[in-house]
C-alpha positions, 0 to 999 in steps of 0.5 A: 888878395885884399888884406881884410879879406885874407884876414877874414878867411884866416879868422874863419879857418881858425874858428873852424879848426878850433871847433873840431879840436875837442871832438877830434881830441876826444877820439884820440884820447881813446888811444893816447893818455891825456898828458901825451896828447896835450904834449902833441898839441903843444908841439903842433903849436910850436911847429905852427908858430915857428913856421910863421916866424921863419917865413915872415917877411917882417924880421924886426922883433921886439926884445924881451926885457929882464923885467918881463921875464917873470911874465914870460916864465909864467906864460910858458908854465900856463901855456903848458898847463892849459892843454894838460887840464883841457885833455884831462878834463876832456877825457872824463867829460863829453866832447860837446860839453868841452867845446861849449865850455871853451867859450869861457875863455872869453870871460877869463880874458875879459876879467884879466883885461879888466882886473889887471890892465884896467880895460873898460867893459861896456854894459853889453860886454858885462851881460855877455860875460854873465850869460857865458858864465851862467851857461858854463855853470849850467853845462858843468852842473852834474845831477845828483842828490846834492850840489856837485860840479863835474870835475871834467868841466871844472878842468876845462874851465881852468884850462880856459882861464 
């Protein structure tokens, strides 16, 4: 099979599976507490990544330097916190809202790349980032007599960051 075709199939499959994650998790949250479900999701990611690692033909790996350990520890902490925030947020908001708010990850990634790694951002990208931010804000707004943002939506946005 052509390498580009195979990569495209995997990308589409990943997008499809990701699109089912919030509604499916919302159903499971009726039977499991948010932190337990977050742990199960994290365990699934470990099993999937380990399977790919163990079955990979390319056995050359880069070593982690001691200077990178701060980043590695921070990454592990954030990778544990993100699913917890996501499941807690999903438990108190609608699944369709959570699915759409997942797109805020694009904004977070772009801002991190721009602020910390000095990546260039085109005008089109800035417009897209602003539109995603605006739509996330609109989805998070809760009608009341005063300005108020939904706690579940804020937890989901925090998880994407």
